[in-house]
C-alpha positions in Angstrom: 39.4 19.8 -20.7 35.8 21.2 -20.5 35.5 25.4 -19.9 34.2 25.5 -16.7 31.3 28.3 -16.8 30.3 27.2 -20.7 29.8 23.6 -19.1 27.9 24.8 -16.2 25.4 26.6 -18.3 24.7 23.9 -20.3 23.9 22.0 -17.0 22.0 25.1 -16.5 19.9 25.0 -19.7 19.4 21.3 -19.4 17.5 21.7 -16.1 15.4 24.6 -16.8 14.5 23.3 -20.6 13.7 20.2 -18.4 11.3 21.6 -16.2 9.8 24.1 -18.3 9.6 22.8 -21.8 7.9 19.6 -22.6 9.4 17.0 -25.4 8.0 16.7 -28.8 7.6 12.9 -28.5 5.4 13.5 -25.1 3.6 15.8 -27.1 2.8 14.0 -29.7 1.6 11.6 -27.1 -0.8 13.8 -25.6 -2.2 14.9 -28.9 -3.4 11.6 -29.3 -4.5 11.5 -26.6 -6.9 14.5 -27.0 -8.3 12.7 -30.2 -9.5 9.9 -28.7 -11.2 11.4 -26.1 -14.5 12.5 -26.4 -16.0 16.4 -26.7 -17.4 18.2 -23.0 -16.1 14.6 -20.8 -14.2 15.3 -17.8 -11.2 13.5 -19.9 -11.8 16.0 -22.7 -12.0 19.0 -20.2 -8.6 17.5 -17.8 -6.6 17.3 -21.3 -7.5 20.9 -22.3 -6.4 22.1 -19.0 -3.3 19.9 -19.2 -2.7 21.4 -23.1 -3.5 25.2 -22.1 -0.9 24.3 -18.8 1.9 23.3 -21.3 1.3 26.5 -23.4 1.7 28.5 -20.3 4.7 27.1 -19.1 6.1 27.8 -22.4 5.0 31.4 -22.8 6.1 32.1 -19.0 9.4 29.7 -19.0 8.0 28.7 -15.6 8.0 24.9 -14.1 5.3 22.7 -15.9 4.4 21.3 -12.6 5.6 22.7 -9.2 6.7 19.4 -8.4 9.7 19.3 -9.6 10.9 15.9 -8.4 13.8 13.9 -7.6 16.4 15.0 -10.3 18.2 12.1 -12.1 21.2 12.8 -14.1 22.3 9.6 -16.8 25.8 10.8 -17.8 27.8 8.8 -20.5 31.4 10.3 -21.0 34.3 9.1 -23.0 37.5 7.9 -21.0 39.5 10.6 -20.0 36.6 12.9 -19.0 36.7 14.9 -15.5 33.8 13.2 -14.3 34.0 15.4 -11.0 34.0 18.7 -12.6 30.8 17.8 -14.4 29.4 17.0 -11.1 30.1 20.2 -9.8 28.7 22.2 -12.6 25.5 20.1 -12.0 25.5 21.4 -8.4 26.5 24.9 -9.4 23.2 24.5 -11.9 20.9 23.3 -9.4 21.7 25.8 -6.8 21.0 28.8 -9.4 18.2 26.9 -11.2 16.6 26.5 -7.6 17.3 30.4 -7.3 15.3 31.6 -10.1 12.5 29.5 -9.9 12.7 27.2 -12.0 13.3 24.4 -9.8 11.7 23.9 -6.2 13.4 23.2 -3.1 12.9 19.5 -3.0 15.8 18.3 -0.9 14.5 17.5 2.5 16.8 15.5 5.5 14.6 12.5 5.9 15.7 12.3 10.0 15.2 15.8 10.5 12.9 17.1 7.5 14.9 20.3 7.1 15.0 21.5 3.5 18.1 22.4 2.0 16.7 25.4 0.3 19.1 24.8 -2.8 18.3 21.1 -3.9 21.6 19.7 -2.8 21.7 17.1 0.2 23.0 13.4 0.7 22.2 11.6 -2.4 20.3 14.4 -4.1 20.4 15.2 -7.0 20.9 11.6 -8.7 23.9 11.5 -11.2 24.8 8.4 -12.4 28.1 8.0 -14.7 28.9 5.7 -17.2 32.2 5.5 -19.6 31.4 4.9 -23.7 33.5 4.8 -26.3 31.8 7.7 -28.4 34.1 11.3 -28.4 31.4 13.4 -26.9 29.1 13.7 -23.2 26.0 12.6 -23.4 23.9 14.1 -20.3 20.4 13.1 -19.9 17.8 14.5 -17.0 15.0 13.0 -16.3 12.3 15.4 -13.5 10.1 12.8 -11.9 7.7 14.1 -8.9 6.4 12.4 -5.8 3.3 11.7 -7.3 4.0 9.7 -9.8 7.0 8.0 -7.8 5.1 6.7 -5.2 3.0 5.1 -7.9 6.5 3.1 -8.8 5.6 -0.5 -7.8 7.6 -4.0 -7.7 6.1 -7.4 -8.2 7.9 -10.6 -6.9 7.0 -13.6 -9.2 4.5 -15.8 -8.8 2.4 -14.1 -7.0 -1.0 -13.4 -6.6 -3.0 -9.9 -8.1 -6.3 -9.2 -7.7 -8.5 -9.5 -10.4 -5.6 -11.6 -12.3 -5.2 -14.1 -10.5 -1.9 -15.8 -10.3 1.1 -14.4 -12.0 3.9 -17.2 -12.9 7.5 -16.9 -14.1 6.9 -16.2 -17.6 5.8 -13.2 -20.1 2.1 -14.1 -19.0 3.3 -13.4 -15.9 5.0 -10.4 -16.5 2.0 -9.1 -18.4 -0.2 -9.2 -15.2 1.7 -7.6 -13.4 2.5 -4.2 -15.7 -1.6 -4.3 -16.4 -2.2 -4.6 -12.3 0.5 -1.5 -12.1 -1.8 0.2 -14.5 -4.9 -0.8 -12.7 -3.2 0.4 -9.2 -2.0 3.9 -9.7 -5.5 5.2 -11.0 -5.2 8.9 -11.2 -3.2 9.9 -8.0 -0.1 9.5 -10.7 -1.9 12.2 -12.7 -2.9 9.7 -15.2 -2.4 9.3 -18.5 0.6 8.6 -17.5 3.9 6.6 -19.1 5.7 3.3 -18.0 8.7 1.9 -17.7 9.5 -1.7 -17.0 12.5 -3.4 -15.3 12.2 -7.4 -15.8 14.7 -8.8 -13.8 17.7 -8.2 -11.7 17.3 -7.7 -8.1 14.9 -4.7 -6.1 17.6 -2.3 -6.6 18.8 -2.9 -9.9 15.5 -3.8 -11.3 14.1 -0.7 -10.0 17.3 1.3 -11.8 16.4 -0.6 -15.4 12.3 0.7 -14.7 13.9 4.3 -14.8 16.5 3.9 -17.4 13.2 2.9 -19.4 11.5 6.2 -19.1 14.9 7.6 -21.0 13.5 5.9 -24.2 11.9 7.8 -26.7 8.0 7.0 -26.8 8.2 7.0 -30.1 11.0 4.1 -30.4 10.5 0.3 -30.9 12.1 -2.2 -28.9 14.7 -4.2 -30.4 13.5 -7.6 -28.6 10.8 -9.1 -30.0 8.9 -10.6 -26.7 9.4 -6.8 -25.2 8.1 -6.1 -28.8 4.9 -7.7 -28.1 4.8 -7.2 -24.3 5.0 -3.7 -24.9 2.3 -3.0 -27.7 0.0 -5.3 -26.0 0.2 -3.4 -23.0 -0.7 -0.3 -24.9 -3.7 -1.4 -26.9 -5.2 -2.7 -23.6 -4.6 -0.8 -20.7 -6.4 2.1 -21.8 -9.7 -0.6 -21.8 -9.3 -0.2 -18.2 -11.6 3.0 -18.4 -9.3 4.8 -15.4 -9.0 7.6 -17.8 -7.1 11.2 -17.4 -6.7 12.4 -14.2 -8.8 9.1 -13.0 -11.9 10.8 -13.8 -12.7 8.2 -16.3 -12.7 8.3 -20.5 -10.2 6.7 -23.3 -6.8 7.0 -22.4 -4.9 5.8 -19.4 -1.5 4.9 -20.4 0.7 7.4 -23.1 3.3 4.9 -23.1 5.4 1.7 -22.1 8.5 0.7 -22.4 10.2 -2.4 -21.2 13.8 -3.6 -20.6 15.5 -7.3 -19.4 18.4 -8.1 -17.2 19.3 -11.3 -15.8 18.3 -12.4 -12.2 19.4 -15.1 -10.0 17.1 -18.4 -9.9 15.2 -17.8 -6.5 14.4 -14.2 -7.6 12.4 -12.8 -10.6 11.5 -9.3 -9.9 8.8 -7.7 -11.7 9.5 -3.4 -11.8 7.1 -0.7 -12.9 8.2 2.9 -12.8 5.3 5.4 -13.4 5.5 8.6 -15.0 3.1 11.5 -15.0 1.3 12.8 -17.7 4.2 15.9 -17.3 7.3 13.8 -18.9 10.0 15.6 -18.0 13.2 14.0 -19.6 15.3 15.6 -21.6 19.2 15.5 -23.0 21.7 16.7 -24.5 24.9 16.5 -26.7 28.0 18.5 -25.5 30.6 19.3 -27.7 34.6 19.4 -25.9 34.1 22.7 -24.5 30.8 21.7 -22.5 28.9 23.4 -25.0 25.5 22.1 -26.3 25.9 21.0 -29.7 21.9 19.2 -29.7 19.2 18.9 -28.1 17.4 14.9 -28.1 13.7 13.9 -27.8 12.8 17.5 -30.1 13.1 15.9 -32.8 10.0 16.6 -35.5 7.7 19.9 -35.0 6.9 21.7 -31.6 3.2 21.2 -31.3 0.9 23.5 -29.6 -1.3 21.0 -27.8 -4.0 24.0 -27.5 -5.1 24.5 -30.8 -8.3 23.0 -31.6 -9.3 22.9 -28.1 -12.4 23.9 -27.8 -13.7 22.4 -24.5 -14.4 24.8 -22.1 -13.8 24.2 -18.1 -17.2 24.3 -17.3 -17.8 21.1 -19.5 -15.6 19.0 -16.7 -18.9 17.4 -15.1 -20.9 16.9 -18.0 -22.3 13.9 -18.7 -23.8 12.4 -21.3 -24.1 16.0 -22.8 -25.9 16.8 -19.5 -24.5 20.7 -18.9 -22.6 20.5 -15.3 -23.8 22.5 -12.1 -21.6 25.0 -12.0 -21.2 26.9 -8.3 -19.1 29.3 -6.6 -18.1 29.1 -3.8 -16.3 32.3 -1.7 -14.9 31.0 2.3 -15.6 30.9 4.8 -17.9 28.2 3.5 -21.3 27.0 5.4 -22.4 23.5 6.0 -25.4 24.5 4.2 -23.8 25.3 0.9 -21.5 22.0 1.3 -24.9 19.8 1.7 -25.8 20.9 -1.7 -22.9 19.9 -3.6 -22.8 16.6 -5.4 -20.3 14.4 -7.1 -19.6 15.4 -10.4 -20.9 19.3 -9.7 -18.1 22.4 -10.8 -17.1 24.7 -8.3 -15.2 27.7 -8.9 -13.5 29.3 -5.6 -12.8 33.2 -5.0 -11.0 34.6 -2.1 -8.9 33.1 0.5 -7.7 29.5 0.8 -4.2 28.1 2.8 -2.0 25.4 0.8 -1.3 21.9 3.6 0.6 19.3 2.9 2.3 16.7 4.8 3.9 18.6 7.4 1.0 20.9 8.0 -1.4 17.7 8.6 0.9 16.2 10.9 1.4 19.6 13.0 -2.1 19.9 12.6 -3.0 16.9 14.2 -0.9 18.0 17.8 -1.0 21.6 17.4 -3.4 24.5 17.4 -3.7 26.2 13.6 -2.1 29.4 13.0 -5.5 30.7 11.6 -9.0 30.0 11.9 -9.7 27.8 9.4 -13.5 27.6 10.5 -15.4 27.4 7.1 -12.0 27.3 5.4 -10.6 25.5 2.3 -7.2 23.5 2.2 -5.1 23.1 -0.5 -2.8 20.4 -0.8 -0.2 21.8 -2.9 3.4 22.5 -2.4 4.1 25.6 -4.4 7.4 27.4 -6.3 7.9 30.3 -4.6 9.6 33.6 -4.7 10.9 36.2 -3.0 11.1 39.9 -4.7 13.7 42.8 -3.6 10.7 44.6 -2.0 10.1 41.1 0.2 6.9 40.0 -1.4 5.5 36.4 -2.3 5.1 35.9 -5.6 3.6 32.2 -7.0 5.5 30.2 -9.7 3.7 27.1 -10.1 0.7 25.6 -8.1 -0.9 22.9 -8.9 -2.1 19.9 -6.7 -0.1 17.4 -4.7 -1.4 13.5 -4.2 -4.2 13.9 -1.8 -3.7 10.2 -0.1 -0.8 10.7 1.6 -3.5 12.8 4.1 -5.5 10.4 4.5 -4.6 9.6 8.3 -5.2 13.1 9.0 -8.1 14.5 7.1 -10.8 13.7 8.3 -10.1 14.6 12.0 -8.5 17.9 11.3 -11.4 18.5 9.4 -13.9 17.9 11.8 -11.6 19.7 14.6 -11.0 22.9 12.7 -14.0 23.1 10.8 -12.4 23.3 7.5 -15.2 22.6 5.0 -13.1 22.0 1.9 -10.0 20.3 0.9 -8.4 20.2 -3.0 -6.0 17.9 -4.0 -5.9 15.6 -7.0 -6.3 11.3 -6.7 -9.2 11.4 -4.3 -9.3 10.1 -1.2 -10.1 6.7 1.0 -12.8 5.8 3.0 -12.0 7.4 6.2 -12.2 10.6 4.8 -15.5 10.1 2.7 -17.2 8.7 6.0 -15.4 12.4 7.6 -17.4 14.3 4.7 -20.4 13.0 5.7 -20.4 13.4 9.1 -19.0 16.6 9.2 -19.8 18.1 5.7 -17.2 18.0 3.9 -16.5 18.0 0.2 -13.3 17.0 -1.6 -12.3 19.0 -5.3 -10.6 17.7 -7.2 -7.9 19.8 -9.5 -5.5 19.1 -12.7 -2.4 17.2 -11.2 0.2 18.5 -12.7 -1.6 22.1 -14.1 1.1 24.2 -12.1 1.2 27.2 -14.4 -2.8 27.2 -14.7 -3.6 27.2 -11.1 -0.7 30.1 -10.4 -2.4 32.1 -13.1 -5.7 31.5 -10.8 -3.7 32.8 -7.7 -3.9 37.0 -7.5 -1.8 37.2 -4.1 -0.1 36.0 -1.3 -1.7 37.6 1.8 0.8 35.8 4.4 2.7 32.6 5.2 3.0 30.3 8.3 4.9 27.7 9.7 7.8 28.8 7.0 10.5 26.2 9.6 9.2 23.5 7.4 10.1 24.5 4.2 8.6 26.3 1.2 7.0 23.7 -0.1 5.3 22.6 3.3 4.7 26.1 4.6 0.5 27.0 5.3 0.6 29.6 2.2 -2.3 32.2 2.1 -3.4 32.8 -1.1 -6.2 35.0 -2.7 -7.6 33.5 -5.7 -10.0 34.0 -8.7 -11.8 31.8 -10.2 -10.3 28.5 -8.9 -11.7 25.7 -10.7 -11.7 22.2 -9.9 -14.6 19.4 -9.5 -16.7 17.9 -6.8 -15.1 13.4 -6.9 -16.1 13.0 -3.3 -19.7 14.7 -1.3 -20.9 14.7 2.0 -23.7 12.3 1.1 -21.1 9.3 0.8 -20.8 9.3 -2.9 -17.0 9.1 -4.3 -16.3 9.2 -8.1 -12.6 7.7 -7.1 -14.0 4.8 -5.7 -16.5 4.4 -8.6 -13.4 4.3 -11.0 -11.6 1.6 -9.2 -14.3 -0.6 -9.0 -15.2 -0.6 -12.4 -11.7 -0.7 -13.6 -11.0 -3.6 -11.5 -14.1 -5.6 -13.2 -12.3 -4.7 -16.6 -9.0 -6.0 -15.4 -10.3 -9.4 -14.8 -10.8 -9.6 -18.6 -7.1 -9.5 -19.2 -6.7 -13.0 -16.6 -6.4 -15.6 -19.1 -3.1 -16.5 -21.1 -2.3 -14.2 -24.0 1.7 -15.6 -25.1 2.9 -18.6 -25.6 
């Protein structure tokens, strides 16, 4: 029987390390991506910011990304080990890690919208047990955020794919689906990313198989020859799409591809793809008989400091063909005239006040008055990790951008109604928002997804909060910022970098239409 306190401490350590310490195999993949990029580009800037963020998370022992996602545990136990004790230890460790600011409270009642506040609830966290013949417990955890989770996709073969034509029930059809999955993610899943591919099964087991591939090491080689060829093909060709880091364009769109296969029934042929962002938070431990940690997984080799040799400044974010970007400092309230002067590619540095606003806030503002005067102000699509000190003051522990496209149904109308001049997020927005930016005189600013420590460092104080009934991630936080840097990717003149990259990558996708595997 394991020691209760020792086991709970091991689960706590696993959670904290997974949230704050990027695995060594993932660091090697990011380093390779940095070596491929051209200096002075938006992609190079993004990777430098990511590198700085990883180091800051190490130094601060704070979440790499503010969206600590849906925790999924995969645990293998010897026959006779009490799995209920392990589950109880995980629950207690989750509560403590949330209280300590290592996890954001992410468990929300699907019917009422109420946040449990401690990451526990029906179905959360996900814990999957499996018995095996070994004499130790193998416990692994992945924290998969909502931005990348929303870019998962499942195909039912045969089907027609944009840019690629018909995908049949064969290896070439599977190949087309995987290539299309990378294209459709664009920058919304915090590219450059990793994908797990599940071939076969039913709709639910196919997704489970796809997610299980993300527990493989980035460096491993698939023992199935056909799948090895598929993985190598995707890695060799997906980066030709030119989507790049954060969807800014560039040499690296995909950092890893792992595929698994299972049998299916004759009528169904599913290809399921689990997309994971660059902040690939996945670790594991081997537990001894007392429940203590005997070994860490995915941590072979040296721990790379990704900031070494990184010379690009943030001001190179919009550099094009060696040209220096236009750098503009803004302080709210912002006038329409200031916004009309900005164009796609400009770098904006924000000082002063901004307000967070995610899904619940946008829905609320569509039906209600704003709790503050938003005329000329900035909305930040962000659900931060917050901690309150003994004096009752709030402090930001992590504060990167969330995926903006979820607010597309509301954003344009809300900007015009309340006079909002700028929104900050990641991944871009759609035609309705772009039209509103042009009509109203607004701008969309793209921050670097997952860079939660980098942006938290730009936040110098929390001046207030409204609508706390929606929970910490969804409340409207009043943030005092200094040197908060982002890139204009949608301007008031009808231009959208996201639209341009989508169009060019679709054209490049078409070159992979012809059969490859015999």
